[in-house]
N, CA, C and O atoms as a GROMACS GRO file, in nm:
protein
  260
    1MET      N    1   0.082  -0.119   0.000
    1MET     CA    2   0.000   0.000   0.000
    1MET      C    3   0.087   0.126   0.000
    1MET      O    4   0.055   0.225  -0.066
    2ILE      N    5   0.197   0.122   0.075
    2ILE     CA    6   0.282   0.241   0.082
    2ILE      C    7   0.348   0.266  -0.054
    2ILE      O    8   0.366   0.382  -0.093
    3GLY      N    9   0.384   0.160  -0.124
    3GLY     CA   10   0.442   0.176  -0.258
    3GLY      C   11   0.345   0.240  -0.355
    3GLY      O   12   0.384   0.322  -0.439
    4LYS      N   13   0.219   0.202  -0.345
    4LYS     CA   14   0.117   0.257  -0.432
    4LYS      C   15   0.096   0.406  -0.403
    4LYS      O   16   0.081   0.486  -0.495
    5VAL      N   17   0.097   0.442  -0.274
    5VAL     CA   18   0.082   0.582  -0.236
    5VAL      C   19   0.204   0.663  -0.279
    5VAL      O   20   0.192   0.778  -0.321
    6LEU      N   21   0.323   0.602  -0.270
    6LEU     CA   22   0.447   0.670  -0.312
    6LEU      C   23   0.444   0.698  -0.463
    6LEU      O   24   0.483   0.807  -0.505
    7LYS      N   25   0.399   0.602  -0.542
    7LYS     CA   26   0.390   0.624  -0.687
    7LYS      C   27   0.291   0.736  -0.720
    7LYS      O   28   0.316   0.818  -0.809
    8ALA      N   29   0.180   0.740  -0.646
    8ALA     CA   30   0.081   0.846  -0.669
    8ALA      C   31   0.136   0.982  -0.628
    8ALA      O   32   0.110   1.082  -0.695
    9ALA      N   33   0.213   0.987  -0.518
    9ALA     CA   34   0.271   1.114  -0.474
    9ALA      C   35   0.373   1.166  -0.575
    9ALA      O   36   0.378   1.286  -0.602
   10ILE      N   37   0.453   1.076  -0.630
   10ILE     CA   38   0.553   1.117  -0.730
   10ILE      C   39   0.483   1.166  -0.857
   10ILE      O   40   0.524   1.266  -0.916
   11ALA      N   41   0.378   1.096  -0.900
   11ALA     CA   42   0.304   1.138  -1.019
   11ALA      C   43   0.238   1.273  -0.997
   11ALA      O   44   0.239   1.357  -1.088
   12ASN      N   45   0.182   1.296  -0.879
   12ASN     CA   46   0.122   1.426  -0.850
   12ASN      C   47   0.226   1.537  -0.849
   12ASN      O   48   0.202   1.646  -0.900
   13ALA      N   49   0.342   1.508  -0.791
   13ALA     CA   50   0.447   1.609  -0.786
   13ALA      C   51   0.499   1.642  -0.927
   13ALA      O   52   0.526   1.758  -0.958
   14GLU      N   53   0.512   1.540  -1.011
   14GLU     CA   54   0.558   1.564  -1.148
   14GLU      C   55   0.457   1.646  -1.226
   14GLU      O   56   0.494   1.739  -1.298
   15ASN      N   57   0.330   1.614  -1.213
   15ASN     CA   58   0.227   1.684  -1.291
   15ASN      C   59   0.200   1.824  -1.238
   15ASN      O   60   0.180   1.917  -1.316
   16ASN      N   61   0.200   1.841  -1.107
   16ASN     CA   62   0.166   1.971  -1.050
   16ASN      C   63   0.285   2.066  -1.046
   16ASN      O   64   0.267   2.186  -1.068
   17ALA      N   65   0.406   2.016  -1.017
   17ALA     CA   66   0.523   2.102  -1.005
   17ALA      C   67   0.605   2.107  -1.134
   17ALA      O   68   0.699   2.186  -1.145
   18LYS      N   69   0.570   2.023  -1.232
   18LYS     CA   70   0.641   2.017  -1.361
   18LYS      C   71   0.791   1.993  -1.343
   18LYS      O   72   0.873   2.057  -1.408
   19GLN      N   73   0.826   1.899  -1.253
   19GLN     CA   74   0.965   1.862  -1.231
   19GLN      C   75   0.979   1.712  -1.246
   19GLN      O   76   0.880   1.639  -1.240
   20SER      N   77   1.103   1.666  -1.265
   20SER     CA   78   1.124   1.522  -1.283
   20SER      C   79   1.126   1.451  -1.148
   20SER      O   80   1.144   1.513  -1.043
   21ALA      N   81   1.106   1.321  -1.152
   21ALA     CA   82   1.099   1.241  -1.028
   21ALA      C   83   1.234   1.231  -0.958
   21ALA      O   84   1.238   1.207  -0.837
   22GLU      N   85   1.342   1.248  -1.030
   22GLU     CA   86   1.476   1.236  -0.968
   22GLU      C   87   1.506   1.352  -0.874
   22GLU      O   88   1.595   1.341  -0.789
   23GLU      N   89   1.434   1.462  -0.886
   23GLU     CA   90   1.460   1.578  -0.802
   23GLU      C   91   1.393   1.569  -0.665
   23GLU      O   92   1.419   1.652  -0.578
   24PHE      N   93   1.306   1.470  -0.646
   24PHE     CA   94   1.234   1.458  -0.520
   24PHE      C   95   1.294   1.351  -0.431
   24PHE      O   96   1.354   1.255  -0.479
   25ARG      N   97   1.278   1.369  -0.302
   25ARG     CA   98   1.314   1.265  -0.205
   25ARG      C   99   1.202   1.257  -0.102
   25ARG      O  100   1.129   1.353  -0.080
   26VAL      N  101   1.191   1.142  -0.040
   26VAL     CA  102   1.087   1.122   0.060
   26VAL      C  103   1.135   1.184   0.191
   26VAL      O  104   1.239   1.146   0.245
   27GLU      N  105   1.059   1.280   0.240
   27GLU     CA  106   1.096   1.348   0.364
   27GLU      C  107   1.028   1.282   0.484
   27GLU      O  108   1.092   1.261   0.588
   28GLN      N  109   0.900   1.249   0.470
   28GLN     CA  110   0.826   1.187   0.580
   28GLN      C  111   0.725   1.088   0.525
   28GLN      O  112   0.668   1.107   0.418
   29VAL      N  113   0.703   0.982   0.601
   29VAL     CA  114   0.593   0.889   0.575
   29VAL      C  115   0.516   0.880   0.705
   29VAL      O  116   0.570   0.839   0.808
   30ILE      N  117   0.388   0.918   0.700
   30ILE     CA  118   0.305   0.922   0.820
   30ILE      C  119   0.184   0.832   0.798
   30ILE      O  120   0.113   0.845   0.698
   31VAL      N  121   0.162   0.740   0.891
   31VAL     CA  122   0.043   0.656   0.887
   31VAL      C  123  -0.041   0.694   1.007
   31VAL      O  124  -0.001   0.675   1.122
   32GLU      N  125  -0.160   0.750   0.979
   32GLU     CA  126  -0.247   0.797   1.085
   32GLU      C  127  -0.372   0.711   1.092
   32GLU      O  128  -0.406   0.638   0.998
   33ARG      N  129  -0.438   0.720   1.203
   33ARG     CA  130  -0.561   0.647   1.224
   33ARG      C  131  -0.674   0.710   1.144
   33ARG      O  132  -0.689   0.832   1.142
   34GLY      N  133  -0.751   0.627   1.076
   34GLY     CA  134  -0.863   0.675   0.998
   34GLY      C  135  -0.994   0.645   1.067
   34GLY      O  136  -0.995   0.603   1.182
   35PRO      N  137  -1.103   0.665   0.997
   35PRO     CA  138  -1.233   0.637   1.058
   35PRO      C  139  -1.254   0.487   1.078
   35PRO      O  140  -1.195   0.405   1.007
   36ILE      N  141  -1.337   0.454   1.173
   36ILE     CA  142  -1.370   0.315   1.204
   36ILE      C  143  -1.512   0.287   1.156
   36ILE      O  144  -1.606   0.358   1.193
   37MET      N  145  -1.527   0.184   1.074
   37MET     CA  146  -1.661   0.144   1.030
   37MET      C  147  -1.713   0.042   1.130
   37MET      O  148  -1.650  -0.062   1.153
   38ARG      N  149  -1.825   0.070   1.189
   38ARG     CA  150  -1.881  -0.018   1.290
   38ARG      C  151  -1.991  -0.106   1.228
   38ARG      O  152  -2.086  -0.055   1.168
   39ARG      N  153  -1.975  -0.236   1.243
   39ARG     CA  154  -2.071  -0.334   1.194
   39ARG      C  155  -2.108  -0.426   1.310
   39ARG      O  156  -2.047  -0.421   1.417
   40HIS      N  157  -2.208  -0.510   1.287
   40HIS     CA  158  -2.249  -0.605   1.390
   40HIS      C  159  -2.252  -0.745   1.331
   40HIS      O  160  -2.283  -0.764   1.213
   41TRP      N  161  -2.221  -0.844   1.414
   41TRP     CA  162  -2.220  -0.983   1.375
   41TRP      C  163  -2.324  -1.055   1.458
   41TRP      O  164  -2.316  -1.054   1.581
   42ALA      N  165  -2.422  -1.117   1.394
   42ALA     CA  166  -2.531  -1.183   1.466
   42ALA      C  167  -2.478  -1.306   1.541
   42ALA      O  168  -2.403  -1.387   1.486
   43ARG      N  169  -2.518  -1.316   1.665
   43ARG     CA  170  -2.479  -1.429   1.750
   43ARG      C  171  -2.605  -1.504   1.793
   43ARG      O  172  -2.716  -1.471   1.751
   44SER      N  173  -2.587  -1.602   1.876
   44SER     CA  174  -2.701  -1.683   1.920
   44SER      C  175  -2.790  -1.606   2.018
   44SER      O  176  -2.747  -1.508   2.078
   45ARG      N  177  -2.912  -1.652   2.032
   45ARG     CA  178  -3.012  -1.598   2.124
   45ARG      C  179  -3.039  -1.449   2.100
   45ARG      O  180  -3.065  -1.375   2.195
   46GLY      N  181  -3.033  -1.406   1.975
   46GLY     CA  182  -3.068  -1.269   1.940
   46GLY      C  183  -2.965  -1.164   1.978
   46GLY      O  184  -2.996  -1.045   1.976
   47MET      N  185  -2.845  -1.206   2.013
   47MET     CA  186  -2.741  -1.109   2.050
   47MET      C  187  -2.658  -1.072   1.927
   47MET      O  188  -2.664  -1.138   1.823
   48VAL      N  189  -2.581  -0.966   1.940
   48VAL     CA  190  -2.489  -0.925   1.834
   48VAL      C  191  -2.352  -0.902   1.895
   48VAL      O  192  -2.337  -0.872   2.013
   49ARG      N  193  -2.253  -0.917   1.811
   49ARG     CA  194  -2.116  -0.889   1.851
   49ARG      C  195  -2.065  -0.776   1.762
   49ARG      O  196  -2.079  -0.783   1.640
   50PRO      N  197  -2.007  -0.672   1.822
   50PRO     CA  198  -1.960  -0.561   1.738
   50PRO      C  199  -1.835  -0.599   1.660
   50PRO      O  200  -1.747  -0.671   1.708
   51ILE      N  201  -1.829  -0.549   1.538
   51ILE     CA  202  -1.710  -0.564   1.453
   51ILE      C  203  -1.665  -0.422   1.420
   51ILE      O  204  -1.744  -0.342   1.370
   52MET      N  205  -1.539  -0.391   1.447
   52MET     CA  206  -1.486  -0.260   1.413
   52MET      C  207  -1.383  -0.277   1.302
   52MET      O  208  -1.276  -0.334   1.324
   53LYS      N  209  -1.415  -0.226   1.185
   53LYS     CA  210  -1.325  -0.233   1.070
   53LYS      C  211  -1.243  -0.105   1.069
   53LYS      O  212  -1.293   0.002   1.034
   54ARG      N  213  -1.119  -0.117   1.107
   54ARG     CA  214  -1.032   0.000   1.120
   54ARG      C  215  -0.969   0.035   0.986
   54ARG      O  216  -0.935  -0.053   0.907
   55THR      N  217  -0.953   0.164   0.962
   55THR     CA  218  -0.887   0.212   0.841
   55THR      C  219  -0.773   0.304   0.881
   55THR      O  220  -0.757   0.338   0.998
   56SER      N  221  -0.693   0.344   0.783
   56SER     CA  222  -0.582   0.433   0.811
   56SER      C  223  -0.562   0.528   0.694
   56SER      O  224  -0.605   0.503   0.582
   57HIS      N  225  -0.495   0.639   0.724
   57HIS     CA  226  -0.457   0.736   0.623
   57HIS      C  227  -0.305   0.733   0.610
   57HIS      O  228  -0.235   0.739   0.711
   58ILE      N  229  -0.255   0.722   0.488
   58ILE     CA  230  -0.110   0.723   0.463
   58ILE      C  231  -0.076   0.854   0.396
   58ILE      O  232  -0.135   0.890   0.294
   59ARG      N  233   0.018   0.927   0.454
   59ARG     CA  234   0.059   1.057   0.400
   59ARG      C  235   0.209   1.051   0.373
   59ARG      O  236   0.287   1.013   0.460
   60ILE      N  237   0.250   1.089   0.251
   60ILE     CA  238   0.392   1.093   0.214
   60ILE      C  239   0.425   1.238   0.178
   60ILE      O  240   0.358   1.300   0.095
   61VAL      N  241   0.529   1.289   0.240
   61VAL     CA  242   0.575   1.426   0.214
   61VAL      C  243   0.702   1.417   0.131
   61VAL      O  244   0.800   1.355   0.172
   62LEU      N  245   0.700   1.478   0.013
   62LEU     CA  246   0.817   1.483  -0.074
   62LEU      C  247   0.884   1.619  -0.063
   62LEU      O  248   0.818   1.720  -0.040
   63ALA      N  249   1.016   1.620  -0.079
   63ALA     CA  250   1.091   1.746  -0.074
   63ALA      C  251   1.186   1.752  -0.193
   63ALA      O  252   1.233   1.649  -0.242
   64ASN      N  253   1.214   1.874  -0.238
   64ASN     CA  254   1.312   1.894  -0.343
   64ASN      C  255   1.452   1.884  -0.288
   64ASN      O  256   1.478   1.923  -0.174
   65GLU      N  257   1.543   1.831  -0.370
   65GLU     CA  258   1.682   1.824  -0.325
   65GLU      C  259   1.758   1.946  -0.368
   65GLU      O  260   1.877   1.958  -0.340
   0.00000   0.00000   0.00000
């Protein structure tokens, strides 16, 4: 997943800043907590068990050399 985000960050930097990919370096990689999707799993006797599907946000900061 981080490789996919890195490729997207480089493509965005090339298209928006009009510079080549060799001029950039990775300054920071930050993985933050994202929203939690709450679901329920049916159990016996009419009960439910909570399921928390956790997500994350990956942020890559590029810098010019």
